[in-house]
Biopython code that builds the backbone (N, CA, C, O; Angstrom):
import numpy as np
from Bio.PDB.StructureBuilder import StructureBuilder

atoms = [
    (1, "MET", "N", (113.444, 91.246, 132.418)),
    (1, "MET", "CA", (112.449, 91.567, 131.400)),
    (1, "MET", "C", (111.355, 92.406, 132.051)),
    (1, "MET", "O", (110.847, 92.069, 133.121)),
    (2, "SER", "N", (111.008, 93.489, 131.394)),
    (2, "SER", "CA", (109.997, 94.368, 131.971)),
    (2, "SER", "C", (108.613, 93.761, 131.809)),
    (2, "SER", "O", (108.397, 92.854, 131.005)),
    (3, "ARG", "N", (107.701, 94.278, 132.581)),
    (3, "ARG", "CA", (106.330, 93.794, 132.559)),
    (3, "ARG", "C", (105.685, 93.977, 131.180)),
    (3, "ARG", "O", (104.962, 93.099, 130.708)),
    (4, "GLU", "N", (105.951, 95.126, 130.534)),
    (4, "GLU", "CA", (105.397, 95.391, 129.214)),
    (4, "GLU", "C", (105.889, 94.374, 128.193)),
    (4, "GLU", "O", (105.115, 93.902, 127.360)),
    (5, "VAL", "N", (107.175, 94.035, 128.255)),
    (5, "VAL", "CA", (107.753, 93.070, 127.325)),
    (5, "VAL", "C", (107.136, 91.692, 127.554)),
    (5, "VAL", "O", (106.859, 90.971, 126.596)),
    (6, "ASN", "N", (106.920, 91.321, 128.818)),
    (6, "ASN", "CA", (106.256, 90.052, 129.111)),
    (6, "ASN", "C", (104.874, 90.012, 128.499)),
    (6, "ASN", "O", (104.477, 89.011, 127.902)),
    (7, "HIS", "N", (104.135, 91.111, 128.649)),
    (7, "HIS", "CA", (102.795, 91.179, 128.067)),
    (7, "HIS", "C", (102.868, 91.098, 126.550)),
    (7, "HIS", "O", (102.048, 90.429, 125.922)),
    (8, "ALA", "N", (103.835, 91.769, 125.965)),
    (8, "ALA", "CA", (103.987, 91.747, 124.512)),
    (8, "ALA", "C", (104.230, 90.318, 124.039)),
    (8, "ALA", "O", (103.601, 89.870, 123.081)),
    (9, "ALA", "N", (105.123, 89.608, 124.691)),
    (9, "ALA", "CA", (105.434, 88.233, 124.295)),
    (9, "ALA", "C", (104.220, 87.336, 124.419)),
    (9, "ALA", "O", (103.978, 86.489, 123.560)),
    (10, "SER", "N", (103.463, 87.518, 125.474)),
    (10, "SER", "CA", (102.245, 86.732, 125.671)),
    (10, "SER", "C", (101.230, 87.020, 124.574)),
    (10, "SER", "O", (100.601, 86.102, 124.048)),
    (11, "HIS", "N", (101.073, 88.280, 124.233)),
    (11, "HIS", "CA", (100.138, 88.665, 123.177)),
    (11, "HIS", "C", (100.597, 88.141, 121.809)),
    (11, "HIS", "O", (99.773, 87.716, 121.000)),
    (12, "VAL", "N", (101.904, 88.172, 121.554)),
    (12, "VAL", "CA", (102.425, 87.659, 120.285)),
    (12, "VAL", "C", (102.153, 86.154, 120.195)),
    (12, "VAL", "O", (101.774, 85.650, 119.138)),
    (13, "GLU", "N", (102.344, 85.458, 121.284)),
    (13, "GLU", "CA", (102.086, 84.014, 121.291)),
    (13, "GLU", "C", (100.611, 83.721, 120.969)),
    (13, "GLU", "O", (100.308, 82.849, 120.156)),
    (14, "THR", "N", (99.712, 84.451, 121.609)),
    (14, "THR", "CA", (98.284, 84.273, 121.342)),
    (14, "THR", "C", (97.952, 84.650, 119.901)),
    (14, "THR", "O", (97.163, 83.969, 119.245)),
    (15, "ALA", "N", (98.548, 85.724, 119.412)),
    (15, "ALA", "CA", (98.325, 86.159, 118.033)),
    (15, "ALA", "C", (98.819, 85.101, 117.049)),
    (15, "ALA", "O", (98.162, 84.829, 116.044)),
    (16, "ASN", "N", (99.969, 84.510, 117.336)),
    (16, "ASN", "CA", (100.506, 83.450, 116.476)),
    (16, "ASN", "C", (99.565, 82.252, 116.418)),
    (16, "ASN", "O", (99.343, 81.680, 115.351)),
    (17, "GLN", "N", (99.019, 81.880, 117.560)),
    (17, "GLN", "CA", (98.096, 80.751, 117.600)),
    (17, "GLN", "C", (96.857, 81.047, 116.756)),
    (17, "GLN", "O", (96.399, 80.190, 116.000)),
    (18, "ALA", "N", (96.324, 82.245, 116.884)),
    (18, "ALA", "CA", (95.150, 82.628, 116.106)),
    (18, "ALA", "C", (95.498, 82.688, 114.616)),
    (18, "ALA", "O", (94.715, 82.243, 113.777)),
    (19, "TYR", "N", (96.663, 83.234, 114.289)),
    (19, "TYR", "CA", (97.109, 83.318, 112.899)),
    (19, "TYR", "C", (97.198, 81.912, 112.294)),
    (19, "TYR", "O", (96.699, 81.666, 111.196)),
    (20, "ASN", "N", (97.830, 81.011, 113.014)),
    (20, "ASN", "CA", (97.994, 79.640, 112.516)),
    (20, "ASN", "C", (96.665, 78.910, 112.371)),
    (20, "ASN", "O", (96.555, 77.962, 111.594)),
    (21, "ALA", "N", (95.653, 79.351, 113.121)),
    (21, "ALA", "CA", (94.320, 78.764, 113.036)),
    (21, "ALA", "C", (93.469, 79.456, 111.963)),
    (21, "ALA", "O", (92.313, 79.089, 111.754)),
    (22, "GLY", "N", (94.040, 80.451, 111.288)),
    (22, "GLY", "CA", (93.310, 81.168, 110.250)),
    (22, "GLY", "C", (92.335, 82.197, 110.779)),
    (22, "GLY", "O", (91.437, 82.633, 110.059)),
    (23, "GLN", "N", (92.504, 82.588, 112.034)),
    (23, "GLN", "CA", (91.630, 83.580, 112.666)),
    (23, "GLN", "C", (92.320, 84.941, 112.604)),
    (23, "GLN", "O", (92.841, 85.441, 113.601)),
    (24, "TRP", "N", (92.308, 85.526, 111.403)),
    (24, "TRP", "CA", (93.067, 86.763, 111.171)),
    (24, "TRP", "C", (92.603, 87.903, 112.067)),
    (24, "TRP", "O", (93.434, 88.646, 112.590)),
    (25, "ASP", "N", (91.300, 88.058, 112.254)),
    (25, "ASP", "CA", (90.795, 89.174, 113.070)),
    (25, "ASP", "C", (91.215, 89.041, 114.530)),
    (25, "ASP", "O", (91.553, 90.032, 115.175)),
    (26, "VAL", "N", (91.192, 87.823, 115.045)),
    (26, "VAL", "CA", (91.626, 87.586, 116.428)),
    (26, "VAL", "C", (93.131, 87.841, 116.537)),
    (26, "VAL", "O", (93.597, 88.478, 117.483)),
    (27, "ALA", "N", (93.876, 87.340, 115.564)),
    (27, "ALA", "CA", (95.324, 87.559, 115.562)),
    (27, "ALA", "C", (95.643, 89.047, 115.549)),
    (27, "ALA", "O", (96.563, 89.502, 116.229)),
    (28, "LEU", "N", (94.875, 89.797, 114.768)),
    (28, "LEU", "CA", (95.096, 91.241, 114.671)),
    (28, "LEU", "C", (94.898, 91.929, 116.020)),
    (28, "LEU", "O", (95.688, 92.795, 116.397)),
    (29, "VAL", "N", (93.869, 91.554, 116.733)),
    (29, "VAL", "CA", (93.605, 92.157, 118.043)),
    (29, "VAL", "C", (94.796, 91.937, 118.978)),
    (29, "VAL", "O", (95.244, 92.866, 119.650)),
    (30, "PHE", "N", (95.302, 90.710, 119.017)),
    (30, "PHE", "CA", (96.378, 90.406, 119.960)),
    (30, "PHE", "C", (97.724, 90.957, 119.517)),
    (30, "PHE", "O", (98.532, 91.354, 120.358)),
    (31, "VAL", "N", (97.982, 90.988, 118.213)),
    (31, "VAL", "CA", (99.251, 91.549, 117.780)),
    (31, "VAL", "C", (99.272, 93.061, 118.003)),
    (31, "VAL", "O", (100.326, 93.631, 118.285)),
    (32, "GLU", "N", (98.130, 93.702, 117.879)),
    (32, "GLU", "CA", (98.086, 95.141, 118.176)),
    (32, "GLU", "C", (98.300, 95.400, 119.662)),
    (32, "GLU", "O", (98.925, 96.393, 120.036)),
    (33, "LYS", "N", (97.786, 94.512, 120.512)),
    (33, "LYS", "CA", (98.063, 94.637, 121.957)),
    (33, "LYS", "C", (99.561, 94.481, 122.208)),
    (33, "LYS", "O", (100.134, 95.204, 123.024)),
    (34, "ALA", "N", (100.192, 93.548, 121.513)),
    (34, "ALA", "CA", (101.633, 93.334, 121.680)),
    (34, "ALA", "C", (102.410, 94.570, 121.261)),
    (34, "ALA", "O", (103.337, 94.990, 121.954)),
    (35, "ILE", "N", (102.040, 95.149, 120.138)),
    (35, "ILE", "CA", (102.735, 96.346, 119.648)),
    (35, "ILE", "C", (102.512, 97.522, 120.584)),
    (35, "ILE", "O", (103.420, 98.327, 120.788)),
    (36, "ASN", "N", (101.328, 97.635, 121.151)),
    (36, "ASN", "CA", (101.078, 98.698, 122.134)),
    (36, "ASN", "C", (101.918, 98.501, 123.384)),
    (36, "ASN", "O", (102.382, 99.475, 123.975)),
    (37, "ALA", "N", (102.121, 97.250, 123.797)),
    (37, "ALA", "CA", (102.920, 96.974, 124.991)),
    (37, "ALA", "C", (104.407, 97.173, 124.731)),
    (37, "ALA", "O", (105.137, 97.612, 125.620)),
    (38, "ASP", "N", (104.865, 96.854, 123.516)),
    (38, "ASP", "CA", (106.276, 97.007, 123.160)),
    (38, "ASP", "C", (106.387, 97.345, 121.679)),
    (38, "ASP", "O", (106.500, 96.447, 120.845)),
    (39, "PRO", "N", (106.358, 98.619, 121.349)),
    (39, "PRO", "CA", (106.376, 99.050, 119.945)),
    (39, "PRO", "C", (107.619, 98.616, 119.161)),
    (39, "PRO", "O", (107.608, 98.655, 117.930)),
    (40, "ARG", "N", (108.678, 98.209, 119.843)),
    (40, "ARG", "CA", (109.910, 97.803, 119.170)),
    (40, "ARG", "C", (110.004, 96.299, 118.938)),
    (40, "ARG", "O", (111.013, 95.822, 118.419)),
    (41, "ASP", "N", (108.981, 95.551, 119.309)),
    (41, "ASP", "CA", (108.994, 94.087, 119.186)),
    (41, "ASP", "C", (108.937, 93.692, 117.710)),
    (41, "ASP", "O", (107.889, 93.796, 117.074)),
    (42, "SER", "N", (110.073, 93.239, 117.169)),
    (42, "SER", "CA", (110.131, 92.910, 115.745)),
    (42, "SER", "C", (109.293, 91.681, 115.402)),
    (42, "SER", "O", (108.799, 91.575, 114.280)),
    (43, "ASP", "N", (109.123, 90.752, 116.338)),
    (43, "ASP", "CA", (108.258, 89.599, 116.072)),
    (43, "ASP", "C", (106.808, 90.049, 115.884)),
    (43, "ASP", "O", (106.109, 89.574, 114.989)),
    (44, "ALA", "N", (106.373, 90.962, 116.734)),
    (44, "ALA", "CA", (105.011, 91.497, 116.615)),
    (44, "ALA", "C", (104.851, 92.280, 115.317)),
    (44, "ALA", "O", (103.827, 92.163, 114.643)),
    (45, "GLN", "N", (105.851, 93.073, 114.966)),
    (45, "GLN", "CA", (105.792, 93.841, 113.721)),
    (45, "GLN", "C", (105.727, 92.905, 112.511)),
    (45, "GLN", "O", (104.961, 93.140, 111.577)),
    (46, "HIS", "N", (106.521, 91.867, 112.538)),
    (46, "HIS", "CA", (106.525, 90.890, 111.439)),
    (46, "HIS", "C", (105.157, 90.221, 111.317)),
    (46, "HIS", "O", (104.593, 90.136, 110.227)),
    (47, "LEU", "N", (104.638, 89.755, 112.434)),
    (47, "LEU", "CA", (103.327, 89.103, 112.414)),
    (47, "LEU", "C", (102.244, 90.076, 111.963)),
    (47, "LEU", "O", (101.320, 89.686, 111.248)),
    (48, "ARG", "N", (102.348, 91.336, 112.373)),
    (48, "ARG", "CA", (101.371, 92.342, 111.929)),
    (48, "ARG", "C", (101.399, 92.468, 110.415)),
    (48, "ARG", "O", (100.356, 92.616, 109.778)),
    (49, "GLY", "N", (102.588, 92.410, 109.844)),
    (49, "GLY", "CA", (102.710, 92.464, 108.396)),
    (49, "GLY", "C", (102.098, 91.247, 107.714)),
    (49, "GLY", "O", (101.437, 91.373, 106.683)),
    (50, "LEU", "N", (102.317, 90.080, 108.286)),
    (50, "LEU", "CA", (101.739, 88.858, 107.715)),
    (50, "LEU", "C", (100.212, 88.876, 107.790)),
    (50, "LEU", "O", (99.533, 88.442, 106.860)),
    (51, "ILE", "N", (99.689, 89.372, 108.887)),
    (51, "ILE", "CA", (98.231, 89.478, 109.032)),
    (51, "ILE", "C", (97.682, 90.448, 107.989)),
    (51, "ILE", "O", (96.657, 90.179, 107.363)),
    (52, "ALA", "N", (98.357, 91.562, 107.808)),
    (52, "ALA", "CA", (97.922, 92.532, 106.801)),
    (52, "ALA", "C", (97.882, 91.879, 105.413)),
    (52, "ALA", "O", (96.962, 92.134, 104.636)),
    (53, "LEU", "N", (98.868, 91.045, 105.103)),
    (53, "LEU", "CA", (98.863, 90.335, 103.820)),
    (53, "LEU", "C", (97.618, 89.454, 103.697)),
    (53, "LEU", "O", (96.950, 89.457, 102.663)),
    (54, "LYS", "N", (97.316, 88.713, 104.742)),
    (54, "LYS", "CA", (96.144, 87.826, 104.723)),
    (54, "LYS", "C", (94.853, 88.615, 104.553)),
    (54, "LYS", "O", (93.893, 88.129, 103.954)),
    (55, "LEU", "N", (94.836, 89.838, 105.084)),
    (55, "LEU", "CA", (93.646, 90.682, 105.000)),
    (55, "LEU", "C", (93.614, 91.498, 103.709)),
    (55, "LEU", "O", (92.682, 92.269, 103.484)),
    (56, "GLY", "N", (94.634, 91.329, 102.857)),
    (56, "GLY", "CA", (94.674, 92.042, 101.586)),
    (56, "GLY", "C", (95.103, 93.492, 101.694)),
    (56, "GLY", "O", (94.882, 94.275, 100.770)),
    (57, "GLU", "N", (95.712, 93.858, 102.805)),
    (57, "GLU", "CA", (96.177, 95.228, 103.045)),
    (57, "GLU", "C", (97.660, 95.317, 102.668)),
    (57, "GLU", "O", (98.533, 95.293, 103.535)),
    (58, "LEU", "N", (97.925, 95.417, 101.378)),
    (58, "LEU", "CA", (99.290, 95.283, 100.885)),
    (58, "LEU", "C", (100.214, 96.416, 101.325)),
    (58, "LEU", "O", (101.364, 96.169, 101.689)),
    (59, "THR", "N", (99.729, 97.645, 101.295)),
    (59, "THR", "CA", (100.558, 98.777, 101.728)),
    (59, "THR", "C", (100.874, 98.664, 103.211)),
    (59, "THR", "O", (102.006, 98.894, 103.635)),
    (60, "GLU", "N", (99.862, 98.309, 103.997)),
    (60, "GLU", "CA", (100.047, 98.120, 105.441)),
    (60, "GLU", "C", (101.043, 96.986, 105.699)),
    (60, "GLU", "O", (101.896, 97.092, 106.581)),
    (61, "ALA", "N", (100.934, 95.921, 104.940)),
    (61, "ALA", "CA", (101.843, 94.783, 105.091)),
    (61, "ALA", "C", (103.285, 95.215, 104.824)),
    (61, "ALA", "O", (104.194, 94.884, 105.585)),
    (62, "GLN", "N", (103.477, 95.946, 103.752)),
    (62, "GLN", "CA", (104.819, 96.407, 103.411)),
    (62, "GLN", "C", (105.401, 97.281, 104.526)),
    (62, "GLN", "O", (106.573, 97.153, 104.879)),
    (63, "THR", "N", (104.578, 98.155, 105.064)),
    (63, "THR", "CA", (105.034, 99.042, 106.144)),
    (63, "THR", "C", (105.493, 98.227, 107.359)),
    (63, "THR", "O", (106.587, 98.449, 107.878)),
    (64, "TRP", "N", (104.668, 97.296, 107.804)),
    (64, "TRP", "CA", (104.999, 96.516, 108.999)),
    (64, "TRP", "C", (106.173, 95.574, 108.777)),
    (64, "TRP", "O", (107.019, 95.419, 109.657)),
    (65, "LEU", "N", (106.231, 94.951, 107.616)),
    (65, "LEU", "CA", (107.345, 94.033, 107.339)),
    (65, "LEU", "C", (108.670, 94.797, 107.242)),
    (65, "LEU", "O", (109.715, 94.293, 107.652)),
    (66, "THR", "N", (108.617, 95.998, 106.705)),
    (66, "THR", "CA", (109.823, 96.837, 106.641)),
    (66, "THR", "C", (110.261, 97.236, 108.047)),
    (66, "THR", "O", (111.452, 97.182, 108.357)),
    (67, "ARG", "N", (109.333, 97.632, 108.893)),
    (67, "ARG", "CA", (109.678, 97.983, 110.277)),
    (67, "ARG", "C", (110.313, 96.813, 111.008)),
    (67, "ARG", "O", (111.224, 96.993, 111.817)),
    (68, "ALA", "N", (109.826, 95.617, 110.719)),
    (68, "ALA", "CA", (110.319, 94.430, 111.422)),
    (68, "ALA", "C", (111.801, 94.151, 111.146)),
    (68, "ALA", "O", (112.510, 93.615, 111.997)),
    (69, "VAL", "N", (112.249, 94.518, 109.961)),
    (69, "VAL", "CA", (113.638, 94.200, 109.604)),
    (69, "VAL", "C", (114.600, 95.363, 109.789)),
    (69, "VAL", "O", (115.815, 95.184, 109.699)),
    (70, "LEU", "N", (114.068, 96.555, 110.047)),
    (70, "LEU", "CA", (114.959, 97.709, 110.223)),
    (70, "LEU", "C", (115.268, 98.008, 111.660)),
    (70, "LEU", "O", (116.005, 98.951, 111.950)),
]
sb = StructureBuilder()
sb.init_structure("model")
sb.init_model(0)
sb.init_chain("A")
sb.init_seg("    ")
for serial, (resi, resn, name, xyz) in enumerate(atoms, 1):
    if name == "N":
        sb.init_residue(resn, " ", resi, " ")
    sb.init_atom(name, np.array(xyz, "f"), 0.0, 1.0, " ", f" {name:<3s}", serial, name[0])
structure = sb.get_structure()
């Protein structure tokens, strides 16, 4: 596993914890770090879409959720 992928997984884990705690802004910061470290990470893309939904960004949510499954 490359260093970038390790960082992405770590950031996704932190983002998930923040998301589950209802800290959408914190989750957003960490999921964006994960996506920057590994743009192909479907878990990060999925979580980014869920965060966008919580923030009321419906078009953004659709974009990220679609990327996660394609």
